[in-house]
C-alpha positions as CSV (number, residue, x, y, z in Angstrom):
1,X,-102.0,15.1,84.7
2,X,-100.2,12.8,86.6
3,X,-97.2,15.2,86.7
4,X,-99.3,17.7,88.4
5,X,-100.6,15.5,91.1
6,X,-96.9,14.5,91.9
7,X,-95.8,17.8,92.2
8,X,-98.5,18.4,94.7
9,X,-97.9,15.5,96.6
10,X,-94.1,16.4,96.7
11,X,-94.9,20.1,97.6
12,X,-97.0,18.8,100.7
13,X,-94.3,16.6,102.1
14,X,-91.6,19.0,101.6
15,X,-93.7,21.4,103.5
16,X,-94.3,19.0,106.4
17,X,-90.6,18.4,106.5
18,X,-90.1,22.2,106.8
19,X,-92.3,22.9,109.4
20,X,-91.0,19.6,111.6
21,X,-87.6,20.9,111.1
22,X,-88.2,24.2,112.2
23,X,-90.1,23.1,115.2
24,X,-87.0,20.7,115.9
25,X,-84.9,23.8,115.8
26,X,-86.8,25.6,118.1
27,X,-87.1,22.7,120.7
28,X,-83.6,22.2,120.7
29,X,-82.9,25.8,120.7
30,X,-84.9,26.5,123.9
31,X,-83.7,23.0,125.3
32,X,-80.1,24.6,124.8
33,X,-81.3,27.7,126.4
34,X,-82.7,25.9,129.7
35,X,-79.5,24.0,129.9
36,X,-77.8,26.5,131.9
37,X,-81.2,27.9,133.7
38,X,-83.9,27.2,135.5
39,X,-86.9,25.5,133.8
40,X,-90.4,27.8,133.5
41,X,-92.5,27.8,136.7
42,X,-89.5,26.9,138.9
43,X,-89.7,28.5,142.7
44,X,-86.6,28.3,144.8
45,X,-87.4,28.8,148.4
46,X,-90.6,30.9,147.4
47,X,-88.5,32.8,144.9
48,X,-89.7,32.8,141.3
49,X,-86.3,32.0,139.7
50,X,-87.9,30.6,136.0
51,X,-85.4,31.2,133.3
52,X,-82.6,32.5,135.2
53,X,-79.1,31.1,135.5
54,X,-77.3,30.2,138.5
55,X,-75.5,33.4,138.5
56,X,-78.5,35.3,138.0
57,X,-80.3,33.8,140.9
58,X,-77.3,34.3,143.2
59,X,-76.9,37.8,142.1
60,X,-80.7,38.2,142.9
61,X,-80.4,36.5,146.1
62,X,-77.4,38.8,147.4
63,X,-79.4,42.0,146.5
64,X,-82.3,40.6,148.5
65,X,-80.1,39.6,151.2
66,X,-78.5,42.9,151.6
67,X,-80.9,44.7,154.0
68,X,-83.2,42.0,154.3
69,X,-86.1,42.2,156.8
70,X,-88.6,39.6,157.8
71,X,-91.7,41.1,158.9
72,X,-94.1,39.4,161.4
73,X,-97.9,39.7,161.5
74,X,-99.2,38.7,164.9
75,X,-102.4,38.6,166.9
76,X,-104.2,41.6,167.8
77,X,-102.8,43.5,164.8
78,X,-99.3,43.8,166.1
79,X,-96.4,43.7,163.3
80,X,-92.7,43.3,164.5
81,X,-89.6,42.5,162.2
82,X,-86.2,41.1,162.4
83,X,-83.4,42.5,160.5
84,X,-80.8,40.4,158.5
85,X,-78.1,42.6,160.0
86,X,-79.0,41.7,163.4
87,X,-78.6,37.9,162.8
88,X,-75.3,38.4,160.9
89,X,-77.2,37.1,157.5
90,X,-75.1,36.4,154.7
91,X,-75.2,34.4,151.4
92,X,-73.7,31.0,151.5
93,X,-74.4,29.4,147.8
94,X,-71.7,27.1,147.2
95,X,-72.4,25.0,144.1
96,X,-75.9,24.2,145.5
97,X,-77.7,26.5,143.0
98,X,-75.7,25.4,140.0
99,X,-76.3,21.8,141.1
100,X,-79.9,22.5,140.9
101,X,-79.7,23.9,137.2
102,X,-77.4,20.8,136.4
103,X,-79.9,18.4,137.8
104,X,-82.9,19.3,136.3
105,X,-84.0,17.8,132.7
106,X,-83.6,20.5,130.1
107,X,-85.6,18.7,127.3
108,X,-88.8,18.7,130.0
109,X,-89.3,22.5,129.3
110,X,-92.7,22.2,127.9
111,X,-93.8,20.0,130.4
112,X,-92.8,23.0,133.2
113,X,-95.5,25.1,131.9
114,X,-98.1,22.8,133.1
115,X,-96.3,21.2,136.1
116,X,-94.7,23.8,138.0
117,X,-91.6,22.8,140.3
118,X,-91.0,24.1,144.0
119,X,-87.4,23.7,144.8
120,X,-85.9,24.2,148.3
121,X,-82.4,24.7,149.3
122,X,-81.4,25.3,152.7
123,X,-77.4,26.5,152.2
124,X,-78.3,29.5,150.4
125,X,-77.9,31.7,153.4
126,X,-76.2,31.6,156.8
127,X,-77.0,33.4,159.9
128,X,-75.9,33.0,163.8
129,X,-78.7,30.9,165.6
130,X,-77.5,32.4,168.8
131,X,-78.1,36.2,167.6
132,X,-81.6,35.0,166.0
133,X,-82.6,33.6,169.5
134,X,-81.5,36.9,171.0
135,X,-83.4,38.8,168.7
136,X,-86.3,36.8,169.0
137,X,-86.3,36.8,172.8
138,X,-86.4,40.7,172.6
139,X,-89.7,40.6,170.3
140,X,-92.7,42.2,172.3
141,X,-94.8,38.8,171.6
142,X,-92.3,37.2,173.5
143,X,-92.3,39.4,176.7
144,X,-94.3,37.7,179.6
145,X,-96.5,40.7,180.2
146,X,-97.7,40.2,176.7
147,X,-98.5,36.7,176.6
148,X,-101.9,35.5,177.9
149,X,-102.5,31.8,178.4
150,X,-105.3,30.2,176.2
151,X,-108.4,29.4,178.0
152,X,-110.5,26.3,177.3
153,X,-114.1,26.6,176.2
154,X,-116.3,25.4,179.1
155,X,-119.6,25.1,180.5
156,X,-121.4,28.3,182.2
157,X,-123.1,28.0,185.6
158,X,-126.9,27.5,185.6
159,X,-129.1,30.6,184.9
160,X,-132.6,31.1,183.8
161,X,-131.9,29.8,180.4
162,X,-130.1,26.8,181.3
163,X,-126.6,26.1,180.6
164,X,-124.6,27.3,177.4
165,X,-121.0,26.8,176.2
166,X,-118.7,29.6,176.9
167,X,-116.2,29.7,174.0
168,X,-112.6,29.4,174.3
169,X,-110.1,32.3,174.3
170,X,-107.3,32.1,172.2
171,X,-104.7,34.4,174.3
172,X,-101.4,35.1,172.9
173,X,-98.9,32.6,174.3
174,X,-96.2,32.0,171.9
175,X,-94.9,28.6,171.5
176,X,-91.0,29.3,171.3
177,X,-90.0,26.2,169.6
178,X,-92.7,26.6,167.0
179,X,-91.4,30.3,166.4
180,X,-88.0,29.7,166.1
181,X,-88.7,26.7,163.4
182,X,-91.0,29.7,161.5
183,X,-88.1,32.2,161.7
184,X,-85.3,30.0,160.6
185,X,-87.5,28.5,157.8
186,X,-88.6,32.0,156.7
187,X,-85.3,33.6,157.1
188,X,-83.9,30.5,155.0
189,X,-86.4,31.3,152.2
190,X,-85.9,35.0,152.6
191,X,-89.4,35.2,152.8
192,X,-90.9,38.9,153.3
193,X,-93.5,38.3,155.7
194,X,-94.7,35.4,157.8
195,X,-97.9,34.9,160.1
196,X,-97.3,33.7,163.4
197,X,-101.1,32.4,163.2
198,X,-100.6,30.5,160.1
199,X,-97.3,29.1,161.2
200,X,-99.1,27.8,164.4
201,X,-96.7,29.7,166.8
202,X,-99.6,30.2,169.1
203,X,-100.5,27.5,172.0
204,X,-104.0,26.4,171.3
205,X,-107.0,25.7,174.0
206,X,-107.2,22.1,174.5
207,X,-111.0,22.2,174.5
208,X,-112.8,24.2,172.0
209,X,-116.5,25.2,171.8
210,X,-117.1,22.5,169.0
211,X,-115.6,19.9,171.5
212,X,-118.0,16.9,171.1
213,X,-117.8,15.9,174.7
214,X,-118.3,19.5,176.1
215,X,-121.5,19.8,173.5
216,X,-122.8,16.4,174.9
217,X,-122.3,17.8,178.5
218,X,-124.1,20.8,178.2
219,X,-127.0,19.0,176.5
220,X,-127.3,16.5,179.1
221,X,-127.3,19.2,181.9
222,X,-130.0,21.3,179.8
223,X,-132.0,18.0,179.4
224,X,-131.9,17.2,183.0
225,X,-132.3,20.7,184.5
226,X,-134.9,21.2,182.1
227,X,-137.3,18.7,183.7
228,X,-140.2,20.6,185.7
229,X,-142.1,18.0,188.0
230,X,-145.4,19.4,189.6
231,X,-146.4,17.5,192.6
232,X,-150.4,17.3,192.6
233,X,-150.8,17.1,196.5
234,X,-154.2,18.8,196.7
235,X,-154.2,22.0,198.4
236,X,-150.0,21.6,198.8
237,X,-148.9,21.7,194.7
238,X,-145.2,22.0,194.6
239,X,-142.7,22.2,191.5
240,X,-139.5,20.9,191.2
241,X,-137.4,22.6,188.4
242,X,-133.8,23.6,187.4
243,X,-133.5,26.1,190.1
244,X,-133.2,23.5,192.6
245,X,-132.0,20.5,190.6
246,X,-129.2,22.4,188.9
247,X,-127.6,22.0,192.4
248,X,-127.7,18.2,192.4
249,X,-125.5,17.9,188.9
250,X,-122.1,16.5,189.7
251,X,-119.8,17.1,186.6
252,X,-116.5,14.8,186.3
253,X,-114.5,14.4,183.3
254,X,-117.7,16.0,181.2
255,X,-119.5,13.1,182.4
256,X,-123.1,14.1,184.6
257,X,-124.1,12.2,187.7
258,X,-127.1,13.3,189.6
259,X,-125.9,13.5,193.6
260,X,-128.0,11.0,195.2
261,X,-127.5,12.7,198.6
262,X,-128.8,16.1,197.7
263,X,-131.9,14.2,196.0
264,X,-132.3,12.6,199.2
265,X,-132.2,15.9,201.1
266,X,-134.8,17.3,199.0
267,X,-137.2,14.1,199.6
268,X,-136.8,14.8,203.5
269,X,-137.9,18.1,202.8
270,X,-140.9,17.0,200.9
271,X,-141.6,14.7,203.9
272,X,-141.4,17.2,206.4
273,X,-144.1,18.9,204.5
274,X,-146.5,16.3,203.4
275,X,-146.2,13.8,205.9
276,X,-148.7,13.6,208.4
277,X,-148.0,10.2,210.2
278,X,-146.5,11.0,214.0
279,X,-148.1,14.5,213.8
280,X,-150.8,16.1,216.2
281,X,-154.0,15.5,215.1
282,X,-157.5,16.9,216.3
283,X,-160.8,15.2,216.5
284,X,-164.3,16.8,217.5
285,X,-165.0,14.0,219.3
286,X,-169.0,12.5,219.2
287,X,-169.2,14.2,222.5
288,X,-168.8,17.7,221.4
289,X,-165.2,18.4,222.7
290,X,-162.5,18.8,220.7
291,X,-159.3,17.2,221.5
292,X,-155.7,16.5,220.4
293,X,-154.4,13.1,219.2
294,X,-150.7,12.8,219.7
295,X,-149.9,9.5,219.4
296,X,-150.5,6.8,216.6
297,X,-148.7,6.4,213.0
298,X,-151.8,7.2,211.0
299,X,-151.3,9.5,207.9
300,X,-149.5,10.4,204.9
301,X,-146.0,9.1,204.8
302,X,-143.6,9.6,202.0
303,X,-141.8,6.5,200.6
304,X,-138.4,8.3,200.9
305,X,-136.0,5.7,198.8
306,X,-139.2,5.2,196.4
307,X,-139.5,9.1,195.8
308,X,-135.9,9.8,195.3
309,X,-135.3,6.8,192.5
310,X,-138.8,8.2,190.9
311,X,-137.1,11.5,190.7
312,X,-133.7,10.5,189.5
313,X,-135.7,8.4,186.7
314,X,-137.7,11.5,186.0
315,X,-134.7,13.7,185.5
316,X,-132.9,11.2,183.4
317,X,-136.2,10.5,181.0
318,X,-136.2,14.5,180.5
319,X,-139.8,14.6,180.4
320,X,-141.6,17.2,182.4
321,X,-144.6,15.8,184.1
322,X,-147.2,16.0,186.8
323,X,-147.9,13.6,189.5
324,X,-148.3,12.3,193.2
325,X,-145.1,12.1,195.5
326,X,-144.5,8.2,196.2
327,X,-146.1,7.6,199.3
328,X,-145.3,4.4,201.8
329,X,-148.4,5.3,203.7
330,X,-151.4,7.2,202.5
331,X,-154.2,9.0,204.4
332,X,-158.0,9.1,203.7
333,X,-158.0,12.7,202.6
334,X,-155.7,15.7,202.3
335,X,-156.1,19.3,204.4
336,X,-156.2,19.5,208.1
337,X,-157.5,16.0,208.9
338,X,-156.0,13.3,206.9
339,X,-158.5,10.9,208.5
340,X,-161.7,12.0,206.3
341,X,-165.2,11.1,207.3
342,X,-164.9,7.4,207.6
343,X,-163.4,6.2,211.1
344,X,-163.7,4.4,214.1
345,X,-163.7,6.6,217.4
346,X,-163.1,4.8,220.6
347,X,-163.4,6.8,223.8
348,X,-161.8,4.4,226.5
349,X,-163.0,6.7,229.4
350,X,-166.7,6.1,228.4
351,X,-165.9,2.6,226.9
352,X,-167.8,3.6,224.0
353,X,-167.1,3.7,220.3
354,X,-168.8,5.2,217.2
355,X,-168.2,3.9,213.4
356,X,-168.8,6.5,211.1
357,X,-168.8,5.9,207.3
358,X,-168.7,8.9,204.7
359,X,-170.1,11.2,207.4
360,X,-173.1,8.8,208.7
361,X,-173.0,6.8,211.8
362,X,-173.3,3.0,211.1
363,X,-173.0,1.8,214.5
364,X,-171.9,2.5,218.1
365,X,-171.4,0.2,220.9
366,X,-170.2,-0.5,224.4
367,X,-166.7,-2.2,224.9
368,X,-164.5,-3.6,227.3
369,X,-160.9,-2.5,226.9
370,X,-157.3,-3.4,228.0
371,X,-157.1,-4.3,231.9
372,X,-155.4,-1.4,233.2
373,X,-155.0,-3.3,237.0
374,X,-152.5,-5.5,235.1
375,X,-150.8,-2.8,232.5
376,X,-152.7,-4.1,229.6
377,X,-153.8,-0.4,228.5
378,X,-155.0,-0.1,225.3
379,X,-153.1,2.1,223.4
380,X,-154.2,5.7,222.7
381,X,-153.6,7.6,219.2
382,X,-154.7,7.4,215.7
383,X,-154.1,3.9,213.4
384,X,-154.9,2.7,210.1
385,X,-156.9,-0.3,210.1
386,X,-154.0,-3.4,209.6
387,X,-156.3,-5.8,208.0
388,X,-159.5,-7.8,208.7
389,X,-159.8,-11.5,209.0
390,X,-162.9,-13.7,209.7
391,X,-162.6,-17.0,212.1
392,X,-159.1,-16.0,213.9
393,X,-157.7,-17.4,216.6
394,X,-156.0,-14.9,219.2
395,X,-153.0,-16.4,220.8
396,X,-151.2,-15.1,223.9
397,X,-148.8,-16.4,226.6
398,X,-151.7,-18.2,228.4
399,X,-154.5,-18.2,226.1
400,X,-156.0,-19.2,222.5
401,X,-159.3,-17.2,222.0
402,X,-161.4,-18.0,218.7
403,X,-163.3,-14.7,217.2
404,X,-165.5,-14.3,214.1
405,X,-164.3,-11.0,213.5
406,X,-160.6,-9.9,213.8
407,X,-159.7,-6.0,213.1
408,X,-156.1,-5.3,214.5
409,X,-154.9,-1.5,214.2
410,X,-151.7,-1.3,216.6
411,X,-149.6,-4.3,216.4
412,X,-151.5,-7.3,218.1
413,X,-154.3,-4.8,219.5
414,X,-157.2,-4.7,217.6
415,X,-161.4,-4.9,217.6
416,X,-163.1,-8.1,217.7
417,X,-166.0,-9.8,219.2
418,X,-166.0,-11.5,222.6
419,X,-168.7,-14.1,223.1
420,X,-167.2,-14.8,226.5
421,X,-168.2,-11.9,227.8
422,X,-172.0,-11.0,228.7
423,X,-171.7,-7.3,229.6
424,X,-169.8,-4.4,228.2
425,X,-168.8,-1.0,229.2
426,X,-168.5,0.7,232.6
427,X,-165.6,0.1,234.4
428,X,-165.1,-3.7,233.7
429,X,-161.8,-2.8,231.7
430,X,-160.2,-1.4,234.9
431,X,-159.7,-5.0,237.0
432,X,-161.4,-7.5,234.3
433,X,-160.4,-6.1,231.0
434,X,-158.7,-7.5,227.8
435,X,-155.0,-7.8,227.0
436,X,-155.4,-4.6,225.5
437,X,-157.8,-5.5,222.4
438,X,-161.1,-3.9,222.2
439,X,-163.8,-6.7,223.0
440,X,-167.1,-5.7,221.4
441,X,-170.5,-7.7,221.3
442,X,-170.6,-9.8,218.3
443,X,-173.3,-7.9,216.4
444,X,-171.4,-4.6,216.6
445,X,-168.3,-6.3,215.7
446,X,-169.9,-8.0,212.7
447,X,-171.4,-4.3,211.6
448,X,-167.9,-2.8,211.6
449,X,-166.4,-6.0,209.9
450,X,-168.7,-5.4,207.2
451,X,-168.3,-2.0,206.6
452,X,-164.7,-1.1,207.4
453,X,-161.8,-1.3,205.2
454,X,-157.8,-2.0,205.5
455,X,-156.4,1.4,206.0
456,X,-159.7,3.1,207.3
457,X,-158.5,5.1,210.7
458,X,-159.1,4.1,214.1
459,X,-159.2,6.8,216.6
460,X,-158.4,6.0,220.2
461,X,-158.5,8.6,223.1
462,X,-159.4,9.1,226.6
463,X,-162.0,11.9,227.7
464,X,-162.2,12.8,231.6
465,X,-165.8,13.5,232.4
466,X,-167.5,11.2,229.8
467,X,-167.9,8.4,232.1
468,X,-171.6,7.6,233.5
469,X,-172.3,9.2,237.1
470,X,-173.3,5.8,238.2
471,X,-170.2,4.2,237.1
472,X,-168.2,6.9,238.9
473,X,-170.0,6.3,242.0
474,X,-169.4,2.7,241.9
475,X,-165.8,2.9,241.1
476,X,-165.4,5.2,243.8
477,X,-167.5,2.9,246.4
478,X,-164.9,0.2,245.4
479,X,-161.8,2.4,246.1
480,X,-163.0,3.2,249.4
481,X,-163.5,-0.5,250.1
482,X,-160.1,-1.1,249.1
483,X,-158.5,1.4,251.6
484,X,-160.7,0.3,254.5
485,X,-159.1,-3.1,254.0
486,X,-155.9,-1.8,254.6
487,X,-156.4,-1.9,258.5
488,X,-153.4,-1.8,260.7
489,X,-150.1,-0.8,258.5
490,X,-147.2,-3.0,258.3
491,X,-144.7,-4.1,256.1
492,X,-147.0,-6.7,254.5
493,X,-149.3,-4.3,254.0
494,X,-147.9,-2.6,250.8
495,X,-149.4,-4.6,248.0
496,X,-152.9,-3.4,249.2
497,X,-151.7,0.3,249.7
498,X,-150.3,0.2,246.1
499,X,-153.3,-1.3,244.7
500,X,-155.5,1.2,246.7
501,X,-153.3,3.9,245.2
502,X,-153.5,2.7,241.7
503,X,-157.3,2.4,241.5
504,X,-157.7,5.7,243.1
505,X,-155.5,7.4,240.6
506,X,-157.6,5.6,237.7
507,X,-160.8,7.5,238.9
508,X,-162.0,10.5,237.3
509,X,-161.9,13.8,239.2
510,X,-165.7,13.0,239.8
511,X,-165.0,9.8,241.1
512,X,-162.1,10.8,243.3
513,X,-164.4,13.4,244.8
514,X,-166.6,10.6,246.1
515,X,-163.8,8.9,248.4
516,X,-164.3,9.8,251.8
517,X,-161.2,7.8,253.4
518,X,-158.7,9.4,250.9
519,X,-156.8,11.0,254.1
520,X,-156.6,7.0,255.6
521,X,-154.9,6.2,252.2
522,X,-152.3,9.2,252.3
523,X,-151.5,8.2,256.1
524,X,-151.2,4.4,255.3
525,X,-148.4,5.6,252.3
526,X,-146.6,7.7,255.2
527,X,-146.5,4.9,257.8
528,X,-145.4,2.3,255.2
529,X,-142.8,4.8,254.0
530,X,-141.6,5.2,257.6
531,X,-141.6,1.5,258.3
532,X,-139.4,0.7,255.0
533,X,-136.7,3.1,256.1
534,X,-137.0,2.0,259.6
535,X,-136.4,-1.4,258.2
536,X,-133.5,-0.5,256.1
537,X,-131.6,1.0,258.8
538,X,-132.0,-2.1,260.8
539,X,-130.7,-4.1,258.2
540,X,-127.5,-1.9,257.7
541,X,-127.1,-1.7,261.6
542,X,-126.6,-5.2,261.5
543,X,-124.4,-5.6,258.8
544,X,-121.7,-3.3,260.6
545,X,-118.5,-5.0,262.2
546,X,-118.3,-5.1,265.9
547,X,-116.1,-2.3,267.3
């Protein structure tokens, strides 16, 4: 039994020895085979040389070199070729291939099946580079008329759809240096075909459609010009959108800025439409007649600087909105008459005013306005009440007058009570008027003060024919007396003549018709002019040197 088991063990060991010996014989045999041959999975300059000896490879390469043609694949489907004979292509091996075989480790042949080798050798062939240059220069792709420069991707012009990226164009411009490198490497490796595209032989656009800066530029432009501002201005609604704002976009190095000068020009146009300050206003007076008011600064006035900054801010925020224009001054209402139905109406001719609030008459009163004989005329026009103040002291060059109710509307001109006066209205203002203010009875001033607000319109005008007949007759009598007092005309009569003329001109047509001695005034003016001319001539004669 024991002998049988020993025989089995011996037989097993013998089998292992035989198998291992056989494998060793095979391994060393194959190693000997690859001692002078290329290992498995070996590529030389792109050519499969596995299991071939140096002599076999050289023979194979010589066959390939004889009649060699390098085919070029170009853009637009064009194909060209360079023949080996045109560049004097010939083999040049020396001992380079044998050295490659000698330098490999033949014992590593099993590993080669799993680890391919790519060998390169630049001395297998030689050619005349000058002829290659000439052959390359003759290629169609190298001709000037066949080369188109690449074009960068760019941002389109503005359209109804906004901005978009216009894709780059690759063109067909050849990079000569890259082409020559690709040709030399292809020929050295005896490649059958090379792709100029894959070999990076074409000039490329600097900016492509996926350029981050270009994408950001288009996004910013579309954000800015996509903003729609709707101005809610009553009957004058106006829209600002990309059709206008795209003209404001300045682009430098793919950065967007908003041209503030162009925004300011647009705001100027807004102001020309919506401003009502310094424009003619019409008023249907309490006397039934409609008149034009051409002076004054009341009305809507666009805050140009503020609106410009607001527009820029709105655009940068990228949010469309409906809003009102930014105003520096505001009127009471929109439409034809911006002063609304709350205002003070002051008739300098009649020396009478009316105060309406919400269309209803609150009070009316006679008053005394600026002394026109001293050139303290009350300014006509339409103004907004500047403010109102109780218990103020009005100061001038030679006076300080305390008042209970002070309501300025044009610089230092305003309405106030005048406790120092016992009468109002008529023609008092012509010779005994104020320094320009509207002097009112205290009760009227208080009534207005209690009901008027800052900014409420004050409309001041003259309306010939609204003075009373009695006042006209009285003023005509005063002028008649002034003319009579001139007497004999001398040079010293000038102040009296000038005053008579001024007071006559201040009369209404009705009053002037009641001055019976106007011809005396005209004759006096003529005589005064003659006397002044004579005096001037005599003075000139006295200054002449003796003959």
